[in-house]
N, C-alpha and C positions, 0 to 999 in steps of 0.2 A: 503564311501567317505565324509569327511567333508562339511557342507554347507559353501558357500563362505560368506565372512564377508563385509556387506555393510559399507559404511562410517558412517553412523548413528550409527551402532551397534560398530564399532570401536571407535567412539567417547565416547560410554557410558561405553567400557570395561574398567576394572580395570587397572590402569597405575602401579600399584604395583606387576604385574605378575612376579613372579620370586623372589619377596622381601617380602615374607611372614613375616619375623621378623619385618620389618617396619609396615606391615599391622596390625600386632598383638600388637605392641607397640604403634604407633604413630595413628593409624587410627582405629576408633571404629569399632567393628565387628558387625554382624547382631544381636547378643545377646543383644546389647545395646538397640534396639528397643523394644524388649519384656521388659526391665527394664523400659524403658521410659513409655510405656504405663502403667505400674503398678505403676508408681511414684516413684519407688525406685531410679532412677537416675536423676540427674540434671545437665545437661551438656548444658545450654544455651550459644549461640555463643558468646554473649557479656559478660558473666561471665567468659568465657573461655580466651577470649581476655584480659579481665581486670586482671585476675590472672597472666597472662604471662608478664605484665607490671609492671612497678614500680607505686605505688599508686600516683594518681593525673594527670596522663596523659590522655586524653580524649579516649573514644573508639568509634569505628565506629558507635555506636548508637547515638552519640551526633550529628552527622551529618546527621542521617537518620530517625530522628523521624517523623514519618508520621500522627502523631495523629492530628496536625495543618492543615493537607491537606485534611481532610475528606471534602467533599462537605458541604457548610453551609445549603443547603436546607434539608440535610438528615443526620445532625449530632445527631439529638436528637434521642432516641430509639422510634421504632414504637410500639404502643401499639393497643390493640384492635384485633389483626387477630386471629381468633379462631382456625386455623390448619396450619401446615407447612408440607411441603413435604419432610424435611429431618432435623435432629438436626443442621446441619451447616447452614440452611436457617434461621433456628430460632435464632442461636447466632448471625449470621451477621446481621439479622434484628433487633433485640432487642438490640444489642450493636454493633454500627456501627465503633466504636473505638478499638475493640477486635483485639489485635496484634497477627500477625500469625508468629509462630517460626519455623526455621529449627533447632532442637535439636540436630543433629548429622548426619554424612555421614558415611555409612557402605560398605562392601563388600558383595555383595549377591553372593552365591555359587549355586543358583538354576539353573538346566539346564546343557548342555555342555558348554565348552569352559572355560576361565579363569576367569568368573564372571564380574560383572559391578558395579558402584557405586550406591547406592540407598540413597536418602535424606529423613530424617524422617521429615515431615512437621506436625506440633502440631497447632490445631485450638481449643482453649478451653481445653477440655480433650480428645479429638479425636486427633489420630496420623495416618497418611497415609504415605506410602512409594512411592516416585516417582523417576524417573531416569532423567537425564538431557535431553533427548530427548522427554519426555512427557512434560517437562516444554517448550521446543521449540514448540511443537505442540499446546500446550496451548495458546502461544502468537500469533502463526499463525491463531489459531481459532478466536481469540479475534480481530484481524485486519481484518479478513473477516467479523466477525459479527459487528464490530464497525469501517468501514472505515474512518469516520470522526473525532474519537477520537486519541488523542496522547497516544497510549497504551505504557506504560514503557517496556524500552528494557531489556533484560537478558544478563548475561556476554557472551562474543564472544567464539565461538567454536574455538577449538584447531584442527587444521589439521592432517592428518596422518603424514605429513612430520614433523611436530613439535614432535611427539612422536618418528619418526625414528631418527631425529636428537639427541635426549636425550634419549635413552632407559633405561638408568641404573640410571639416576638421581631421585631417587624415593622421594628424600626431596623435589626438586623442585616441583614434581607433587603433592606432600601433600600440598603444598603452593597453587597450583590452585584449589584443591578440597576444601581448606579451603576458598579461594577468592570466588569460586562459593556458597559456604554454606551461605556467607554473603550476596551476591548480589541477589541469588534467593529469600532469606527471603525478601531484599528490594523490588524486583519485585513483589512479592505476596501482600506485604503491600500496595504498590503504587496502585495497582490494587483494593485492599480493599477500598481504600480512594476514589475511583470513584464509584459513585452511579450506573450508567449504568452497570457497571462491576461487582460490588458487589451483585447485585440483579439478575444476569442472571444465568441461571441453568447450564450452562457449567462451569463457575467459581466455583459455589457452589459443582458440582460433582467432580471437580479435587481435593477438599478438602476432599472429603468423602471417609472413607475407606471401605465402602460398596459397592462403584460403580466401575464397570471396566471401564478404561479409554479408552481402546480399543473400548467398546461398544459405549461409549459416541462419539468418533470421527466417528463412522459408523452409526450413528442414528440422527434423527431430533434434533434440527434444522440445523446442520452442513451440512447434505445431501441435505438439500433443498436450500442451496446458490447455485446459478448459477457458472459455470466454470468461466465466467468472472463477477467479482463481479460489473462492471459498468453496468451491465444488471440487477440491483436490486435496491430497493429502498435505499437511503443511510442510513435511520434510522432504517430500518428493512429488512436486506439483505435476510432474509430466506422467506420473502413473496413477490417475485416478481409477477407484475401483467401481463396480456397479450401484454399490450403495451410495456413492458420492453424488450420482445423477439426481437422487431424490432429496438431497439436502435443500433447504429454503435459503434464500439469499436475502439476509435481512436489510432492511432500509437504513440508509447512512445515519438517519436521526433516531433510530430505535434505542431503547434504553433496558437494562435489565430490570427485570422485577424486584429481584433481591438484592441488587447492587453487585459490582465486581468486587474482586480480591482487595485487601486493605493495600497489598504490596503493590499491585498495578495501579490502583488509584493514586497512591503517593508517587509513583513514578511518573505518571501523567501529569499530576499537578506540579511536579518539579521541573519537567520539560517545559510547559507553559510559562512558568515563572523565569526559568533561565533563558528562554527566548526572549522575553519581555526586557529583562534586565541588559541582554546583550544589545538586542536590535533597537528598542527605544531608548536606552540608557547609555551605555559605555560607548556603542557604536557613533552615536549622535555627538556625543562631547568629543571623541576622538577625532571625527571629521572636522569639527570646529577648531580644535588644537591644531590639526595640520594645515587648514586655511590660514591660521594665524602665522605659523612657522613659514607659510609660503608668502606671506605678506612681509613678513620680517626679511625673508631672504631676498625679496625683491627690493626693499628698502637698503637692505646692505649693499647689494649690487649697484645702486645709483649712488650711494654714499661713497664707495670705494672708488668709483669713476670720479666724482667730484673731487675727493682728496687727490687723486693722481693727477688730475688737472690742475689743481691749486699748486702742487710741488713743481709743475713746469714753471709757474711764475714766480717761484722763489729762487734762490742760489745758495751754495755752500752748504752748510750743515743743516739749515733750517729745512731746505729742499729736501734733504736725504732723510731727515726726521720726519716730515710729512709723507714722504713716499712710503716710508716703513710703517706709519700708521695706516695708510690706505692699503698696504698688503695684508696687514691684519685683519682690516677689515673684509678684505677679498677672501681671505682664508676663513674667516667665519661665515661668509655668505656660501662658500664651498661645502664647508662641514654642515651648515644647515640644510642645504640642498640634498646631501648624502643622508642626513637624519632623516628627512621627509621620505626619501625613497626607501630607506632602511625600515623606518616604521610601517610604510605601506606594506611592505613585502612581509616583514617578520611579526607584524602585531595586526594590523588592519585584516589583512587577508585571513589569518588564521581565525579571527574573532568572526570575520562573515561566515566562514565555514562551521565553526562552532554553533552559530545561530541556525545554519541550515541542518546541521546534525538534531538539533532539537526537534525540527519539523519532522525528520525522518524517525525520531524515536515515538512522536505521537502517531505516526502512520503505521508503525509496527504494533503499537498498543492497540490502536483502533483495529487492526485486523484479528489480533486475538480477542478483543472485546466482541466483535462480530461473530467469531468462532463460538464464544459462550453464547451468544444470542441464538446461533443455530441450534446448540443443544436444547436450549430451552424453548425454542419454538417447536422442535420435532418432538419433545416430550410432551408439550401441550397438546399437538395434533394427534399424538398416540393415544392420549387419555380421552380425549374427544370422540374418537374412533371406537374406542372400546365402549364409551358410554352409548354410542349408537348401536353397537352390536348387542349389548345387553338388553337396550329396548327392542330391538329386532328379535331376538331370541325369546323374550318375554312374550311377545305378542304371538309367536309361532307356538309357543307352549299352551297358551290360553285358546289358541284356534284348535290345536291338536285336542284340547280337553272337550271343547264344544262338538268337535266331529265325534270323539268317542261316545259323548252322551246322546247325541241325535243317532248314531248307529245303534246303540243300545235301546233307544226308544222305537227305532223302526223295526228292530227284531222283536221285540216285546208286542208291538202292535199288530205285526203280520201273523204271530202265533196266536192271538186272541181271535183275528178275524178267520183263521181256519178252523178253530173249534167253535165258532159261532157262540159263544159264551163270553160272559164278561165276568168270570171268577178270577181271571189272572189281573190282580190288582197291583197297583205300585204303590209303596209304602211313601206317604207324603215327606216324611222325615228323611228318607233316603234320597228324595228328590232334592230337597233343601240342602242336605249335606254335599251333593254332588254338582250343586250348581256353581257355574263359574261366574266371574264378573264380567259384565258385557260394558265394555267401553268404546265401541265404535259407534260412529254417527250413523243414524238411520235405524237402528236397534234398540228396543226397549226391554225392560224387565218383563213388562207384561206382554210383549210379543214373543219372546223367546223362552221363558220360564213355562213349563206345562202346567195345567190348572187341575185340581182334584175336586171331585164332587161327591157327595154322600146321597144315595139314592134309597128310596123305600123307608118304611117305618119300622124295618124289622133289625136296624142297626148294621146292618151289613153295609159296607161302602166299597163302592165301585169306582175306578178311575178311568176317565175318558181323556184321552190325550186329544188335546186341541192344540193346532198350531196354525196361528193367522198370518204367519209370515213365511215367505219362500227362501230358499238359500241365497239368493242374492242380496236380500234384505238382511238376513242375518250376517252374511260375511260382505261387509262391503270392500269395495277394492281399494287396493294400496298400491304406492308406488315409491321408488326410491326417494325423492324429495321429503316425502311426509312420513316415511317410516321411522325416521329418528326422533319426530316430534312427539311430545308428550301428549296422550289421549286425553279428551275432554273429561273432567270431574263429574259433569252432570249429562246423562243420557239425553238425546232428544229425538223426538219421533220425526221420521222424513215426511216432509209435505208432500201431499198427491199432486198438488198444482204446481203450476211452472212460475217460479219466482225467482227473483235476484236478491237473494239474503245478502250477498257479499262477495267480493273477488275471491276469496279463500275457498267458499262453498262452490262457487262456480267452477273454479279451478279443479275441486274434488269431483264434481259431476263430469267433467270433461275427462279427466284420467280414468274416471269410473267407465265411460263408454270405450274409451281406447283400450284399456287394460282388461282384457278378456279373461285371463287367468289371474286373478290377484294372489292366489297361493303360491304359484310358480314365481311371480316377480317378487314376492316378499322372500322367497327362499334364495333367488337369485340375488337379492340384495344382501343377504346373509353372507353368502359365499363371496361376493365382491368385497364385502366390509372386512372379512377374515383375511382376504388377500392383501387389502391396503393396511391392515393391521401388521401383516407380517412384513411388508415393505417399511412401515414406519419402524418396527422393531430393529430390523437391519439397519436403517438410516440412524437410528439412535446409538446403536453399537459405534457406527463409524464416527458420529458426532461426537461421543464421549471419547473416542480414542484421538480423534484430532484436537480436542480441546485439552487433553491431557499432554499430548505431544508438543501442541503450539505454545502452552503454558512453560513447560520446561525449557524449550528452545529459546524463548522469548527472555526468561529469567537468566539462563546462561550467557546469552549475548548482551543483555543489559549489564551483567557483572563485567563482561570483557570490555563494553563500552565506557563504564564508569572508571576502570582502570586506566583505559588509553586516554580518557578527557582528562583524567588527574596528571597524567604525563604531559599532555599538550599544553594544558594551562600552565603548568610549572615551566615549560621550555618558553612559552610566550611571554610570561613574566620576566624571565632571565633576559630573553632578547630585548624587551622593552628597556629594562635598567642598563643594558650593555649598550644600547644605542644612544641613550642620554649620557652615560658615561664616556663614552668615545667623543661625542661631541663636545663636553666640556673639556675633555683632555686635549682636542685639537685645538680648540679656542684658547685653552690656557697657555700652550705653547706658542701660538702665534702671538698672542699678546705679551709674554715674558720677554719674547724676544724683541718685539716693538719697544716695550719698557727698558729693556737694557740699553738699545740703541739711543732711546731719547734721554736717559740718564747720563750717558757718555757725553751728549752734546751739552747738557746742562751744565756738567762740569766744568767744560772748556769755557 
């Protein structure tokens, strides 16, 4: 029985299944990779695009030259390092501007099934084959390793429904493969331009043909990253400290009580607006324009064929003039097709990537927002625990005052009994001054406070100590859940009858039976609360440090991204203008030639 196909495997499967003729003629086979390694084949995607167009139209590389995007602090080659772990590390370290190419895409027939598309990635003289799902896992790994960096996007995944809707349109699928080939090369070069990513071993191993990518995904440092990346340091997620384990994970919909910083709010608002403008406005209009150009090209192709057919029915100079006009129409058709292709590669694709970048920026800002929420939640939990500890310690102090008073009373009562006289009296004012406040359920002031009596007519007062409650009534049981609650303001006398006054009182009664030593329980709760406070204080320090590091790193990378975005938009606009200028120039040349030929015929 065949194994089930997962969505990821389906995404990598060859869309040319059942169309081997197209795979052979239009898509490079796996034999191409061996030739590329030997250097006998040169199928650079930029050269391929340039050969398929009329000379003069800008290629997609004109909009994606990332050599100027390399970090200024690491653009110079690094010298003096004695050893490297791999050739890739040496090449990227000594030559940060080294361009990474995808020299072809081919069908891999290894294993069962219909095969899948592999992309040949060339770095210097080294070539490694990677499938689309491996590019996807690389980006996922980079976002977990660098949550504060704006990691470049990759081309969007096509769903199973997309393939099901168009199962036989192999030519359109070929365009998808070519689009991915270009955009995946852009992704790798944008990553190469970022110092943190370029120097990391995970990115270097992805480019190394001697490394198994599956082993990289299942080994350090990726396996050391916690399940929730929020419980790891922002700048080194693979090395969480013990304090990170106690950090809360805020819900996705949570909001800060005091609001976020103005700078980050402005950046998030700008990213949302930028995405709406590109995806909902410019991109939609651009697609409509390209469709119109396509309709014009189809009409020109038909028109040129009709003119050429007409010229066959005429003779002499008139036939030559009609044929020349038909050739001008054909030339316009070819230039229009090249314009559509050039606009797709040099304008539409960069615009789509820019819209994806806006989503990436929002994700990075969301991470920093959740780090701020972590700090706020940890601080709130710490303050709550401190309030609980204050209540427990106040209760313990009051209990200690009561114990001291009862001990003093018992000592005085025992001395009077031994003497057999009542001349050892207690001053009522002293009792009143030393009387604590009783706020426990089941004990009242009448039960707990000793009474004073006046005996005889001679004015001599004697004190008879009377206690009508035992120790269990005076010190009701406590437990961890109720220790932090505020004591009732009005004391109530415990009823002798068995009643059900409420769930809360029934719970207290049950805890009173189970809790045989309420004083020990209360002291244990105090100790546990102090330990929790120590943990929250450690977590608060970690959260504060993480928030500061995340904010600084996000600010720095936002500045880098804004600079890169400005350069990219400038190149995109220049490429857009060049495409139309070249299209107009080609058309003008063709029609001037046709006009000159027709003028000669008119003169005759």
